[in-house]
C-alpha positions in Angstrom: -67.9 42.4 20.8 -71.5 41.4 20.2 -72.5 44.4 18.1 -75.0 47.2 18.4 -78.7 46.2 19.2 -81.4 47.2 16.8 -83.4 48.6 19.7 -83.2 49.2 23.4 -85.6 49.0 26.3 -85.3 51.9 28.7 -86.4 51.7 32.4 -87.2 55.1 33.6 -86.1 55.6 37.2 -86.3 59.4 37.6 -89.2 59.7 39.9 -87.8 57.2 42.4 -84.0 58.0 41.8 -84.5 61.8 41.8 -87.0 62.4 44.5 -85.1 60.1 47.1 -82.2 62.5 47.2 -83.7 65.9 46.9 -83.0 68.0 50.0 -86.3 70.0 50.0 -89.7 68.4 50.0 -91.3 67.9 46.6 -95.0 68.2 46.6 -97.0 65.1 45.8 -98.9 67.0 43.1 -95.6 67.6 41.4 -94.3 64.2 41.6 -97.6 63.0 40.0 -97.3 65.8 37.3 -93.8 64.4 36.4 -94.9 60.7 36.3 -97.9 61.6 34.1 -95.7 63.5 31.7 -93.4 60.5 31.5 -96.3 58.3 30.7 -96.9 60.2 27.5 -93.3 59.8 26.1 -93.4 56.3 24.8 -91.4 54.9 27.7 -92.6 51.4 28.7 -91.4 51.2 32.3 -91.4 53.8 35.0 -90.4 53.3 38.5 -92.5 55.8 40.5 -91.1 55.5 44.0 -90.0 53.4 46.9 -91.9 51.6 49.7 -89.0 52.2 52.1 -88.6 53.5 55.6 -89.4 57.2 55.3 -87.1 57.9 58.3 -84.1 56.9 56.1 -85.6 58.2 52.8 -87.9 61.1 53.7 -88.5 61.8 50.0 -90.6 58.6 49.7 -92.9 59.3 52.6 -95.8 60.0 50.3 -95.3 57.1 47.9 -98.8 55.7 48.7 -100.5 58.9 47.7 -98.3 59.2 44.4 -99.4 55.6 43.4 -103.0 56.4 44.2 -103.0 59.6 42.1 -100.9 59.0 39.1 -102.5 58.5 35.8 -102.2 54.8 34.5 -101.5 54.7 30.7 -102.3 51.4 28.9 -99.0 49.9 27.6 -96.9 51.4 30.4 -95.6 49.4 33.3 -95.4 51.2 36.7 -93.2 49.7 39.5 -91.9 50.7 43.0 -88.7 49.8 44.8 -89.1 47.6 48.0 -86.4 46.2 50.2 -88.3 44.0 52.6 -91.5 42.1 53.3 -93.3 45.2 54.6 -92.5 47.0 51.3 -93.4 44.0 49.2 -96.8 43.9 50.9 -97.2 47.6 50.5 -96.6 47.3 46.8 -99.0 44.5 46.3 -101.8 46.7 47.6 -101.8 48.5 44.3 -102.9 46.6 41.2 -101.6 49.4 39.0 -98.1 48.3 40.0 -96.1 45.6 38.4 -94.4 43.7 41.2 -91.7 41.1 40.8 -89.0 39.7 43.1 -85.4 40.8 42.7 -82.4 39.3 44.4 -79.8 41.9 45.4 -76.2 40.7 45.4 -73.4 42.5 47.4 -69.9 41.7 46.2 -68.7 44.5 48.7 -69.2 43.0 52.2 -68.6 46.5 53.6 -71.3 48.0 51.6 -73.6 45.1 52.4 -73.0 45.8 56.1 -73.5 49.5 55.7 -76.6 49.3 53.4 -78.4 46.2 54.9 -76.7 45.6 58.3 -75.9 42.0 57.2 -73.1 39.5 56.8 -72.8 37.7 53.4 -74.1 34.5 55.1 -77.0 36.4 56.6 -77.9 38.0 53.2 -77.8 34.6 51.4 -80.3 33.3 54.0 -82.5 36.4 53.4 -82.5 35.7 49.7 -83.8 32.1 50.5 -86.5 33.7 52.7 -87.3 36.2 49.9 -87.9 33.5 47.3 -90.1 31.5 49.7 -92.1 34.8 50.4 -92.5 35.7 46.8 -93.6 32.0 46.0 -96.3 32.3 48.7 -97.5 35.7 47.4 -97.3 34.6 43.7 -94.6 37.2 42.9 -92.3 36.1 40.1 -88.6 36.1 40.9 -86.6 36.5 37.6 -83.9 39.1 38.4 -80.7 39.5 40.3 -79.1 42.8 40.8 -75.3 43.0 41.2 -74.5 46.0 43.3 -71.2 48.0 43.1 -70.1 45.7 40.3 -67.3 47.9 39.1 -65.9 49.2 42.5 -66.9 50.3 45.9 -66.3 53.5 47.9 -66.1 51.4 51.0 -64.1 48.4 49.8 -62.3 49.5 46.7 -61.9 47.5 43.5 -64.0 44.5 42.9 -62.5 41.5 41.1 -64.4 39.8 38.3 -63.7 36.5 39.9 -65.7 37.6 42.9 -68.5 38.7 40.7 -68.6 35.4 38.8 -68.4 33.4 42.0 -71.4 35.5 43.6 -73.6 35.1 40.4 -72.8 31.4 40.2 -73.6 30.8 43.9 -76.9 32.7 43.4 -77.9 30.6 40.5 -77.3 27.6 42.4 -79.3 28.8 45.3 -82.3 29.9 43.2 -82.3 26.6 41.3 -82.2 24.7 44.6 -85.3 26.8 45.5 -87.2 26.2 42.3 -86.4 29.6 40.7 -84.8 30.2 37.3 -83.5 33.8 36.8 -83.4 35.2 33.3 -82.0 38.8 33.9 -78.8 40.2 35.6 -78.8 43.9 36.4 -75.1 45.1 36.5 -75.1 48.1 38.7 -72.6 50.9 38.9 -73.8 52.0 42.4 -70.7 54.1 43.1 -69.8 55.4 39.7 -66.5 53.4 39.4 -67.2 52.1 35.8 -65.2 53.1 32.7 -66.0 52.0 29.3 -63.1 49.4 29.3 -64.5 48.1 32.7 -67.9 47.9 31.3 -66.7 46.0 28.2 -64.7 43.7 30.5 -67.4 42.9 33.0 -70.3 42.7 30.6 -68.2 40.4 28.4 -67.3 38.0 31.3 -71.0 38.0 32.5 -72.1 37.1 28.8 -69.6 34.4 28.5 -70.1 32.8 32.0 -74.0 33.2 32.1 -75.3 33.3 28.5 -78.9 32.5 29.7 -79.0 35.7 31.7 -79.7 39.0 29.8 -77.7 41.9 31.0 -79.3 45.0 32.1 -77.0 48.1 32.8 -77.6 50.6 35.7 -75.0 53.3 35.3 -74.4 56.4 37.4 -72.9 59.6 35.9 -70.9 61.0 39.0 -67.7 61.3 37.0 -69.3 62.2 33.7 -68.7 58.7 32.1 -72.3 57.7 32.1 -73.0 57.9 28.4 -69.6 56.7 27.5 -70.2 53.6 29.7 -73.6 53.2 28.1 -72.0 53.3 24.7 -69.6 50.6 25.7 -72.6 48.5 26.8 -74.3 49.0 23.4 -71.3 47.8 21.6 -71.4 44.7 23.7 -75.0 44.2 22.5 -76.7 45.3 25.8 -80.2 46.3 25.1 -81.7 47.0 28.6 -80.8 50.2 30.3 -82.0 52.0 33.5 -81.9 55.9 33.0 -83.3 59.0 34.8 -85.2 61.8 33.2 -83.1 65.0 33.4 -80.3 63.0 35.1 -82.0 63.4 38.4 -80.9 61.3 41.4 -78.0 59.7 43.3 -77.7 56.9 45.9 -78.4 58.3 49.4 -76.1 55.5 50.9 -73.1 55.8 48.5 -71.5 58.5 50.9 -69.6 60.1 48.1 -69.5 63.8 47.4 -71.2 64.6 44.2 -72.9 61.3 43.7 -75.1 61.6 40.6 -78.1 59.9 39.2 -78.4 57.4 36.4 -77.6 58.2 32.9 -79.8 61.0 31.6 -82.9 59.6 29.8 -83.2 62.3 27.0 -79.4 62.3 26.4 -79.4 58.5 26.0 -82.4 58.6 23.7 -80.7 61.2 21.6 -77.5 59.1 21.4 -79.4 56.0 20.4 -81.4 57.8 17.8 -78.3 59.3 16.1 -77.0 55.7 16.0 -80.0 54.3 14.4 -81.0 52.3 17.6 -84.7 52.5 18.2 -85.9 53.4 21.7 -89.7 53.9 21.1 -89.6 57.1 23.0 -90.6 60.5 21.5 -87.6 62.7 22.3 -89.6 65.9 22.2 -92.1 64.6 24.7 -89.2 63.4 27.0 -87.5 66.8 26.7 -90.8 68.4 27.9 -90.8 65.9 30.9 -87.2 66.9 31.6 -88.3 70.6 31.7 -91.0 69.6 34.3 -88.5 67.8 36.3 -86.2 70.8 36.4 -89.1 73.0 37.4 -90.1 70.6 40.1 -86.8 70.3 41.8 -86.2 74.0 41.6 -82.6 73.9 40.4 -80.5 73.1 37.3 -80.5 69.5 36.3 -77.6 67.5 35.0 -79.1 66.6 31.6 -77.6 68.4 28.5 -80.2 67.9 25.8 -82.9 69.7 27.7 -80.7 72.8 27.6 -79.4 72.4 24.0 -82.3 71.1 22.3 -82.6 68.0 20.1 -80.6 67.7 16.9 -83.8 67.3 14.9 -85.0 70.6 16.2 -81.7 72.2 15.2 -81.7 70.5 11.7 -85.3 71.8 11.2 -84.2 75.4 11.9 -81.2 75.1 9.7 -83.2 73.7 6.8 -85.9 76.5 7.3 -83.1 79.2 7.4 -81.3 77.8 4.2 -84.1 76.4 2.3 -82.3 73.1 2.0 
């Protein structure tokens, strides 16, 4: 075990992760209201939407309007997901967005075929083309994202040998094309992760690829999200994706009850109580979570937004007892 980090960096994905799966249309004004509230919480990275085909993801049809209307707060980095050249060029239209290249790795051939319609060989070639495109557009390529790293609803268990081989092949491919990666996003796309699996996979990635910083993207479908995040913390991981109020889910996972990323405010609370700095004002994040619940119009998965922060409870207890 590496030991707990002194601080973590949280990448807030609620506006994209959440609104991509909501059944009813969410008004653009409400999306902007949530993003603006998140911008005031101290979070440094917000993924505000996706430049994807609105026929496949109708909730992202208004992403251009969202980006144009959101308030840009200094010190906050705003990004949007893109999956192809059209999406990349759309993102580059907006100077308020931080745009970089991310290579997406699919250890599950079945999920690759379902999600992207490609064979592994075709996808490797697409990554070469993506690197060339990003170079031509002056877009840095520093990340690789390892999808369904803990298991796949379509293909079952994923061996760590396969993961290592895929990452190694990708590093060789990028170096051959003049790119040096510095971050590996280990993604629990289908919510197969357990704390022991996180410890095992992260440990192997840290051992085999010490120059890559690990970032965890964990889903909470089976209620293990925070436990898995805790396991990541024990391994020294300091980069985490999360979603305000626990919004979201993968529209292509094809799994009943697919949930979003770990809940931002719940994770912040856990880190605070462990003495790990997040840079986020929990009360402000709870206010944003309340807006998220109001905007989607139904109960949200997050717990702290319902129960309140421990600092709030401590203050009440102190006032009541005088101690």
